[in-house]
C-alpha positions as CSV (number, residue, x, y, z in Angstrom):
1,M,2.8,-13.7,-13.2
2,E,6.0,-15.3,-14.4
3,R,9.4,-13.8,-13.9
4,S,12.6,-14.2,-15.7
5,R,15.5,-16.1,-14.2
6,F,16.9,-12.8,-13.0
7,S,13.6,-12.0,-11.1
8,F,12.5,-9.4,-13.5
9,I,8.8,-9.1,-14.3
10,D,7.7,-8.3,-17.8
11,A,6.3,-4.7,-17.8
12,G,3.4,-5.6,-20.0
13,E,2.5,-8.6,-17.8
14,L,2.8,-6.5,-14.7
15,S,0.5,-3.8,-16.3
16,A,-2.1,-6.4,-17.2
17,F,-1.9,-7.9,-13.7
18,V,-2.4,-4.5,-12.0
19,W,-5.3,-3.5,-14.3
20,K,-7.0,-6.9,-13.7
21,H,-6.9,-6.3,-9.9
22,M,-7.5,-2.5,-9.6
23,G,-11.0,-2.7,-8.2
24,N,-12.2,0.8,-7.4
25,F,-8.9,2.4,-8.0
26,P,-9.5,3.7,-11.5
27,G,-12.2,6.0,-10.2
28,L,-10.1,7.0,-7.3
29,L,-7.1,7.8,-9.5
30,A,-9.3,9.8,-11.9
31,A,-10.7,11.8,-9.0
32,L,-7.1,12.5,-7.7
33,E,-6.1,13.7,-11.2
34,D,-9.2,16.0,-11.4
35,L,-8.3,17.4,-7.9
36,S,-4.7,18.0,-9.0
37,V,-5.9,19.8,-12.2
38,A,-8.4,21.9,-10.2
39,V,-5.9,22.9,-7.5
40,T,-3.2,23.8,-10.2
41,K,-5.7,25.9,-12.2
42,G,-6.9,27.6,-9.0
43,L,-3.4,28.5,-7.9
44,Q,-2.4,29.7,-11.4
45,Q,-5.5,32.0,-11.5
46,M,-4.8,33.3,-8.0
47,E,-1.2,34.0,-9.0
48,K,-2.3,36.1,-11.9
49,T,-4.7,38.3,-9.9
50,Y,-3.3,38.3,-6.4
51,D,-1.3,41.5,-6.6
52,A,-4.2,43.5,-8.1
53,N,-6.7,42.2,-5.5
54,S,-7.9,44.2,-2.5
55,I,-6.5,43.4,0.9
56,Q,-9.6,41.4,1.7
57,E,-9.4,39.4,-1.4
58,Q,-5.7,38.6,-0.7
59,F,-6.6,37.6,2.8
60,V,-9.3,35.2,1.4
61,A,-6.8,33.8,-1.1
62,R,-4.2,33.1,1.6
63,F,-6.9,31.6,3.8
64,L,-8.2,29.3,1.1
65,V,-4.6,28.2,0.1
66,R,-4.0,27.4,3.8
67,E,-7.2,25.4,4.0
68,T,-6.4,23.5,0.8
69,V,-3.0,22.6,2.2
70,F,-4.7,21.5,5.5
71,Q,-7.2,19.3,3.6
72,L,-4.6,17.7,1.4
73,S,-2.4,17.0,4.5
74,K,-5.3,15.2,6.1
75,L,-5.8,13.2,3.0
76,T,-2.1,12.4,2.8
77,A,-2.1,11.4,6.5
78,A,-5.0,9.0,5.9
79,L,-3.2,7.5,2.9
80,D,0.0,7.1,4.8
81,A,-1.7,5.3,7.6
82,S,-3.5,3.0,5.2
83,Q,-0.3,2.3,3.3
84,K,1.5,1.5,6.6
85,R,-1.3,-0.9,7.7
86,L,-1.4,-2.6,4.4
87,Q,2.4,-3.0,4.4
88,E,2.4,-4.5,7.9
89,E,-0.4,-7.0,7.0
90,G,0.6,-7.9,3.4
91,I,3.5,-9.3,1.5
92,P,6.2,-6.7,0.7
93,L,6.4,-4.9,-2.6
94,I,8.4,-6.5,-5.3
95,D,11.2,-4.0,-5.1
96,G,11.3,-4.0,-1.3
97,S,10.7,-0.3,-1.0
98,D,8.1,-0.8,1.7
99,S,10.4,-2.6,4.1
100,S,12.1,-0.4,6.7
101,E,13.8,-3.3,8.5
102,D,15.1,-5.2,5.5
103,D,18.3,-4.2,3.7
104,G,16.9,-5.6,0.4
105,Q,19.5,-8.4,0.1
106,D,18.3,-12.0,-0.5
107,R,14.8,-10.8,-1.3
108,I,12.4,-13.6,-2.4
109,I,9.9,-12.4,-4.9
110,P,6.5,-14.1,-4.6
111,K,5.1,-15.9,-7.6
112,W,1.6,-14.4,-8.2
113,S,-1.3,-16.7,-8.8
114,E,-3.9,-15.8,-11.4
115,S,-6.8,-16.7,-9.1
């Protein structure tokens, strides 16, 4: 990937580079989108019927929302741990947003190889 003299990377070139190296991530991202849609639809449906439901149905709805939050928080924790490990082992992101110790000044942007 080439960068301009001001260290900017062409958006089209960056997009092509990312797509070339995505591996299994298209399926993962599609699954996350499906999950997001399913959770949103479920919450919208629950919101429409919650007040008219019996006490037992309201209890189940609250329980299931709490369980959904728990499961999503476990997923988030696993992703956060993975991201932290990858940041510690790899080169920093181009914008430096993954560096807690660096103030962002004098950042050297690596030149990506096409290999």
